[in-house]
C-alpha positions in Angstrom: -60.1 -34.2 -13.4 -57.6 -31.8 -14.9 -58.8 -30.4 -18.2 -56.6 -29.0 -21.0 -56.7 -27.8 -24.6 -53.8 -30.0 -25.7 -52.0 -33.0 -24.0 -48.6 -33.9 -25.3 -47.4 -37.4 -24.6 -43.6 -37.4 -24.3 -41.1 -34.9 -23.0 -38.3 -35.5 -25.5 -37.2 -32.8 -27.9 -40.2 -33.5 -30.2 -42.9 -33.0 -27.5 -41.0 -30.1 -25.9 -40.6 -28.3 -29.2 -44.3 -28.6 -29.7 -45.0 -27.3 -26.2 -42.7 -24.3 -26.9 -44.5 -23.5 -30.1 -47.9 -23.7 -28.4 -46.8 -21.6 -25.4 -47.1 -18.5 -27.6 -50.9 -18.8 -27.5 -53.7 -18.6 -25.0 -53.9 -22.3 -24.5 -53.8 -24.8 -21.6 -51.2 -27.4 -22.4 -50.2 -30.6 -20.5 -47.1 -32.7 -21.0 -47.2 -36.2 -19.8 -43.9 -38.1 -19.4 -43.3 -41.6 -18.1 -39.7 -40.8 -17.0 -38.8 -38.6 -14.0 -37.4 -35.7 -16.1 -37.4 -34.2 -19.6 -35.2 -35.8 -22.3 -34.7 -39.0 -20.3 -35.8 -41.2 -23.3 -34.5 -41.2 -26.8 -33.3 -37.5 -26.6 -30.8 -38.2 -23.8 -28.7 -40.8 -25.6 -28.1 -38.6 -28.6 -25.0 -37.6 -30.7 -25.8 -34.0 -30.2 -25.3 -32.9 -33.8 -27.1 -30.2 -35.7 -27.0 -31.7 -39.2 -25.9 -29.7 -42.2 -28.9 -30.3 -44.5 -27.2 -32.5 -47.2 -27.9 -36.1 -46.1 -31.6 -36.2 -47.2 -33.4 -34.8 -50.3 -36.0 -32.0 -49.7 -38.6 -34.4 -51.2 -38.6 -36.2 -47.8 -40.3 -34.8 -44.7 -37.2 -35.3 -42.6 -35.1 -33.5 -45.3 -37.4 -30.4 -45.3 -37.7 -30.3 -41.5 -33.9 -30.7 -41.1 -33.2 -27.7 -43.3 -35.8 -25.5 -41.5 -34.7 -26.8 -38.1 -31.0 -26.0 -38.7 -31.9 -22.4 -39.5 -34.0 -22.1 -36.4 -31.4 -23.3 -34.0 -29.5 -20.0 -34.0 -32.7 -18.1 -33.2 -33.6 -20.6 -30.4 -30.1 -20.4 -29.0 -30.1 -16.6 -28.8 -33.4 -16.8 -26.8 -32.8 -19.8 -24.6 -29.0 -19.9 -24.1 -28.6 -23.7 -24.3 -25.1 -24.9 -25.3 -24.8 -24.8 -29.1 -22.0 -24.1 -31.6 -22.0 -23.9 -35.4 -18.5 -25.5 -35.7 -19.2 -26.9 -39.1 -19.4 -30.4 -40.5 -16.7 -32.2 -42.7 -17.5 -35.3 -44.7 -14.3 -37.2 -45.5 -13.9 -39.6 -48.5 -11.1 -42.1 -48.6 -11.9 -44.0 -51.9 -12.9 -43.0 -55.4 -16.3 -44.5 -54.7 -16.7 -42.5 -51.5 -15.6 -39.4 -53.3 -18.3 -39.9 -56.0 -20.9 -40.3 -53.2 -19.6 -37.1 -51.5 -20.1 -35.2 -54.8 -23.7 -36.5 -54.9 -24.3 -35.3 -51.4 -22.8 -31.9 -52.2 -25.2 -31.6 -55.2 -28.1 -32.6 -52.9 -27.0 -30.0 -50.4 -26.9 -27.3 -53.1 -30.3 -28.3 -54.3 -31.6 -28.1 -50.7 -30.3 -24.5 -50.4 -27.6 -25.3 -47.8 -25.7 -22.1 -47.3 -21.9 -22.2 -47.8 -21.7 -25.9 -48.7 -18.4 -26.6 -50.3 -17.0 -29.5 -52.3 -13.4 -29.9 -51.0 -10.1 -31.2 -52.4 -7.8 -33.2 -50.1 -5.7 -30.0 -49.5 -8.8 -28.0 -48.6 -10.0 -30.6 -46.1 -6.6 -30.8 -44.4 -6.6 -27.0 -44.2 -10.0 -27.1 -42.5 -9.0 -29.9 -40.1 -5.4 -30.7 -39.6 -6.1 -33.8 -37.5 -7.7 -35.6 -40.5 -5.8 -38.6 -41.9 -3.5 -37.6 -44.8 -5.1 -40.6 -46.7 -8.3 -38.5 -47.2 -9.0 -37.9 -50.9 -11.6 -35.1 -50.5 -15.1 -34.5 -49.3 -17.4 -31.7 -48.4 -17.8 -28.9 -45.9 -21.1 -27.6 -44.4 -20.3 -24.6 -42.3 -23.8 -24.3 -40.9 -23.7 -27.7 -39.2 -22.7 -27.9 -35.5 -23.2 -29.4 -32.1 -25.7 -29.0 -29.3 -26.1 -30.4 -25.8 -29.3 -32.3 -26.3 -30.4 -32.4 -22.6 -29.5 -28.7 -22.2 -31.6 -27.9 -25.2 -34.5 -30.0 -23.9 -34.3 -28.5 -20.4 -34.4 -25.0 -21.9 -37.5 -25.8 -23.9 -39.2 -27.3 -20.9 -38.3 -24.3 -18.7 -39.6 -21.7 -21.2 -42.8 -23.7 -21.8 -43.4 -24.0 -18.1 -42.8 -20.3 -17.5 -45.5 -19.7 -20.0 -48.0 -21.9 -18.3 -47.4 -25.4 -19.7 -48.1 -28.1 -17.0 -45.6 -31.0 -16.7 -46.5 -34.3 -15.1 -43.5 -36.6 -14.8 -43.5 -40.3 -13.9 -47.0 -40.4 -15.5 -47.0 -43.4 -17.8 -50.1 -43.2 -20.1 -52.1 -46.4 -20.2 -55.0 -45.5 -22.5 -57.4 -42.9 -23.7 -60.9 -42.8 -24.9 -63.0 -40.1 -26.7 -65.8 -38.7 -24.6 -67.7 -36.0 -26.5 -65.3 -33.2 -27.3 -62.5 -34.5 -25.1 -60.0 -37.3 -24.8 -59.9 -38.9 -21.4 -56.4 -40.1 -20.5 -55.7 -42.6 -17.8 -52.2 -43.1 -16.4 -50.5 -45.9 -14.5 -51.0 -44.0 -11.3 -54.8 -44.1 -11.9 -54.8 -40.3 -12.6 -57.3 -39.0 -15.2 -56.8 -36.1 -17.5 -59.0 -34.5 -20.1 -57.8 -32.8 -23.3 -59.4 -31.7 -26.5 -56.3 -32.7 -28.6 -53.6 -35.2 -28.2 -50.0 -35.1 -29.6 -48.3 -38.5 -29.7 -44.6 -37.7 -29.2 -43.8 -40.9 -27.3 -40.6 -41.8 -29.1 -39.9 -45.5 -28.9 -43.4 -46.1 -27.5 -45.4 -44.1 -30.1 -46.7 -47.3 -31.6 -48.1 -48.4 -28.2 -49.6 -45.0 -27.5 -51.3 -44.9 -30.9 -52.7 -48.3 -30.4 -54.1 -47.7 -26.9 -55.9 -44.6 -28.2 -57.5 -46.5 -31.1 -55.4 -44.7 -33.7 -53.2 -46.2 -36.4 -51.5 -49.5 -36.1 -47.8 -49.3 -36.8 -44.5 -50.7 -35.4 -41.6 -48.9 -33.9 -38.4 -50.9 -34.2 -35.5 -49.8 -32.0 -32.1 -49.3 -33.8 -29.4 -49.2 -31.1 -26.3 -47.0 -31.3 -23.3 -47.2 -29.0 -21.3 -44.1 -28.3 -17.9 -43.7 -26.6 -16.9 -40.5 -24.8 -13.2 -39.3 -24.6 -11.6 -37.1 -22.0 -11.6 -33.3 -22.7 -7.8 -33.4 -23.0 -7.8 -36.1 -25.7 -5.4 -34.9 -28.4 -7.7 -36.2 -31.2 -10.4 -33.6 -30.5 -11.3 -32.0 -33.9 -12.5 -28.5 -34.5 -15.4 -29.7 -36.6 -17.8 -32.7 -36.7 -16.2 -35.4 -38.8 -18.5 -37.6 -40.9 -17.6 -40.6 -43.0 -19.4 -41.2 -46.3 -22.7 -42.8 -45.3 -23.4 -46.5 -46.1 -27.0 -47.8 -46.3 -29.3 -46.5 -43.5 -26.4 -45.4 -41.3 -24.4 -42.2 -41.5 -21.5 -44.2 -40.1 -19.1 -43.6 -37.2 -18.4 -40.0 -36.4 -15.9 -38.0 -34.4 -17.7 -35.2 -32.6 -16.3 -32.3 -30.6 -19.1 -32.0 -28.0 -20.4 -28.8 -26.6 -19.1 -29.8 -23.2 -15.5 -30.0 -24.3 -15.2 -33.8 -24.6 -14.9 -35.8 -27.8 -17.4 -38.5 -28.8 -17.0 -41.4 -31.3 -19.9 -43.5 -32.6 -22.5 -44.6 -33.1 -23.1 -48.1 -34.1 -26.4 -49.0 -35.8 -28.1 -52.3 -35.0 -31.7 -53.5 -34.8 -32.6 -54.8 -31.4 -35.9 -56.3 -30.1 -35.9 -54.7 -26.6 -36.7 -51.0 -26.5 -34.9 -50.7 -23.2 -31.7 -52.5 -24.4 -28.7 -50.2 -23.4 -25.7 -52.5 -23.3 -22.3 -51.7 -24.9 -19.9 -54.4 -26.1 -16.2 -54.8 -26.5 -16.7 -55.9 -30.1 -18.5 -52.7 -31.0 -16.1 -50.6 -29.1 -13.1 -51.9 -31.1 -15.1 -51.5 -34.3 -15.9 -47.9 -33.6 -12.4 -46.9 -32.6 -11.0 -48.6 -35.7 -13.4 -46.7 -38.0 -12.8 -43.4 -36.1 -9.0 -43.9 -36.4 -9.4 -44.2 -40.2 -10.5 -40.6 -40.2 -8.5 -39.2 -37.3 -5.5 -41.4 -36.5 -4.9 -39.8 -33.0 -8.2 -41.3 -31.7 -7.2 -43.6 -28.9 -9.0 -45.9 -26.4 -6.6 -44.7 -23.7 -8.7 -41.5 -23.6 -12.0 -43.3 -23.1 -13.9 -42.2 -20.0 -17.5 -43.4 -20.6 -19.7 -45.5 -22.9 -23.5 -45.4 -23.4 -26.1 -46.5 -25.9 -29.6 -45.4 -27.0 -32.1 -46.5 -29.6 -33.7 -44.6 -32.5 -37.4 -45.2 -33.2 -37.5 -46.6 -36.7 -40.7 -47.0 -38.8 -41.1 -48.7 -42.2 -39.9 -46.3 -44.9 -37.7 -44.5 -42.4 -39.2 -41.1 -42.9 -40.9 -39.1 -40.1 -44.6 -39.7 -39.5 -46.1 -36.4 -38.5 -49.8 -36.1 -39.5 -53.3 -36.1 -38.0 -54.7 -39.5 -37.4 -56.9 -40.9 -40.1 -58.8 -43.1 -37.6 -59.6 -40.9 -34.6 -60.3 -37.2 -34.2 -58.0 -34.5 -32.7 -55.0 -36.8 -32.5 -51.6 -35.8 -34.0 -49.0 -38.4 -34.7 -45.4 -37.4 -34.3 -43.7 -40.8 -34.6 -40.7 -42.5 -36.2 -38.6 -39.4 -35.5 -35.0 -40.7 -35.7 -32.0 -38.9 -37.1 -32.1 -35.9 -37.9 -34.9 -35.5 -35.3 -32.9 -33.3 -33.0 -31.9 -31.0 -35.8 -35.4 -30.9 -37.1 -37.2 -30.5 -33.8 -37.8 -26.7 -33.9 -39.4 -27.2 -37.3 -41.3 -30.3 -36.0 -42.7 -28.2 -33.2 -44.0 -25.6 -35.7 -45.5 -28.3 -37.9 -47.4 -29.9 -35.0 -48.8 -26.5 -34.1 -49.9 -25.9 -37.6 -51.5 -29.3 -37.9 -53.4 -28.7 -34.6 -54.7 -25.5 -36.0 -55.9 -27.2 -39.2 -57.7 -29.8 -37.0 -59.6 -26.9 -35.3 -57.5 -25.7 -32.4 -57.9 -21.9 -32.0 -54.6 -20.1 -31.8 -54.9 -16.7 -30.2 -51.6 -15.0 -29.5 -50.7 -14.6 -25.8 -49.7 -10.9 -25.3 -47.8 -11.9 -22.1 -45.7 -14.6 -23.8 -42.2 -14.8 -22.3 -39.9 -15.5 -25.2 -36.5 -15.8 -23.6 -34.6 -17.1 -20.6 -31.8 -15.4 -18.7 -28.3 -16.6 -19.6 -27.1 -19.2 -17.2 -24.0 -18.5 -15.1 -21.4 -21.3 -14.8 -18.3 -21.1 -12.7 -16.1 -22.7 -15.4 -16.9 -19.8 -17.8 -16.4 -17.0 -15.3 -13.3 -14.8 -15.0 -11.6 -14.7 -11.6 -13.1 -11.3 -11.0 -16.6 -12.5 -11.8 -16.2 -15.6 -9.6 -15.1 -13.2 -6.8 -18.2 -11.1 -7.2 -20.4 -14.2 -7.1 -18.6 -15.4 -4.0 -19.5 -12.2 -2.2 -23.2 -12.7 -3.0 -23.1 -16.5 -2.2 -20.0 -18.4 -1.1 -21.5 -21.6 -2.5 -20.4 -20.2 -6.0 -16.8 -21.0 -5.2 -17.3 -24.2 -3.3 -16.3 -26.8 -5.9 -18.3 -30.0 -5.9 -17.3 -31.6 -9.2 -13.6 -31.1 -9.7 -13.3 -32.5 -13.2 -15.9 -30.1 -14.7 -15.5 -27.3 -12.1 -19.1 -27.3 -10.9 -19.9 -25.3 -7.8 -22.4 -26.1 -5.0 -24.5 -23.1 -6.1 -25.0 -24.7 -9.6 -26.1 -28.0 -8.0 -28.6 -26.1 -5.8 -29.9 -24.2 -8.9 -30.5 -27.5 -10.7 -32.4 -28.9 -7.7 -34.6 -25.8 -7.3 -35.5 -26.1 -11.0 -36.9 -29.5 -10.4 -33.9 -31.8 -11.3 -34.0 -34.0 -8.2 -32.2 -37.2 -9.3 -28.5 -37.8 -9.7 -28.8 -38.0 -13.5 -31.0 -34.9 -13.7 -28.4 -32.9 -11.9 -25.7 -34.4 -14.0 -27.4 -33.4 -17.3 -28.3 -29.9 -16.1 -24.8 -29.0 -14.6 -22.4 -31.6 -16.2 -21.3 -32.7 -12.7 -20.1 -36.3 -13.0 -19.4 -36.0 -16.8 -15.6 -35.6 -16.4 -12.7 -37.9 -16.1 -13.7 -39.6 -12.9 -17.4 -40.0 -14.0 -18.8 -38.9 -10.6 -16.4 -41.0 -8.5 -15.5 -38.0 -6.4 -18.6 -35.8 -6.5 -21.6 -38.1 -6.4 -21.5 -38.5 -2.6 -21.4 -34.7 -2.1 -24.2 -34.2 -4.6 -26.4 -36.7 -2.7 -25.8 -34.8 0.5 -26.9 -31.5 -1.2 -29.9 -33.3 -2.7 -31.0 -34.6 0.7 -30.6 -31.2 2.3 -32.5 -29.4 -0.4 -35.3 -31.9 -0.9 -35.8 -33.0 2.8 -35.3 -36.6 1.7 -33.0 -39.2 3.2 -30.1 -40.4 1.0 -31.7 -43.9 0.7 -34.8 -42.3 -0.8 -32.9 -40.6 -3.6 -32.5 -42.2 -7.0 -30.2 -42.1 -10.0 -32.9 -41.6 -12.6 -36.3 -42.1 -10.9 -38.5 -45.1 -10.5 -36.6 -47.7 -8.4 -33.0 -46.7 -9.3 -32.0 -46.3 -5.7 -28.4 -45.6 -4.9 -28.2 -47.5 -1.5 -29.5 -50.9 -0.4 -31.0 -49.6 2.9 -30.5 -47.2 5.8 -27.0 -45.7 6.1 -25.2 -46.5 9.3 -22.1 -45.2 11.0 -19.1 -47.7 11.2 -19.5 -50.0 14.2 -23.0 -48.8 15.0 -25.2 -51.2 13.1 -28.8 -50.0 12.8 -28.1 -46.5 13.8 -28.8 -44.0 11.0 -26.4 -41.3 10.2 
């Protein structure tokens, strides 16, 4: 039975940020994840925004952690080199009522200590973003807001934690746990047993079920689904900054987002659903989203649409984060109900979880051999011709294009596989292959061939995202030779 100081349940950005914070110390840390890769739960289907710190008051936990998390993102980016840009956030008001609300949010941002926040006239907003509708009346500008690639960020956290000794066990769905002496005994669906002195419940949409099966607090996580629509990188509507409407109720509204990867995203919707695995998109919501996005940026057009997806936020009663030691069982930290701005707050959430563990008795002794940074990743699309020529001389696979839309080379696909991303989606999120105009129509077959070669598996054994998401219905056969494998 494997034994650890801390077991973190969930490899989304919350669990991974906690793992990174704990990696600085002489500890044995285990991360258990039911999916086949990091960030494949709530964190994957994310708008990828680093919020500006004005939507919530500092009297809320989420408000305080958002402000701290925003400030830490620059530091994390310098160390770990994931895709991130402080492009700034604009909030656009189109009615007198919306303008009054924008002024309230500006004052809240000032009170929160948001650097550089600015209350803007119509003329100032149009100066900052010329693609905004001329019907805008004013709004605010938060220059420290930005965009991040959520899976790139998650993969970087996982990689640095693993390099510092954190153990990851994927496709390990936790069934239950019981306290035996000074340890928790954790049983998984595969009938594996693990022992850990402390537990961190960072299970996202399933944090309520994990809490229950460990005998901790009873609460309910309700999924709130959001649909997002992705536009081609050549879409003329792409703004220079993240464009927010004035928020209504519990929703921040439909945004227009210049993603880190060069595409433009519009969305999300916000609707309560009963099924935590519900991932559909609808024509009705698509039309609604494009209509609301066009109100802010008239050049937004469905003709530029290349993909649609949805994901759910884990909502708890009260809608604030629940990050605290359990009051029912010992050595158990709850990190639940972390919806927006959970991505922005995650660096600060990781710090808070570490501090709570220390208060619960975990001894934190600095690791003198802690590795605090990752090398900057090379990508073919960012190289000069001279740099690409030098890489070709070292390895011709660097100039062998696999994904034409995103200009991804075979060498980058191989790097992803050798770092443990052995599904089609894992490679997609690590490299961006399949994220362009054709959405994998031309490159998926070649990626599967490379995957089979590098892993020693046959193509029918490979999956899109783990479990039983197989990509073929059976053995592949050559035309006219039924039953003969090729």
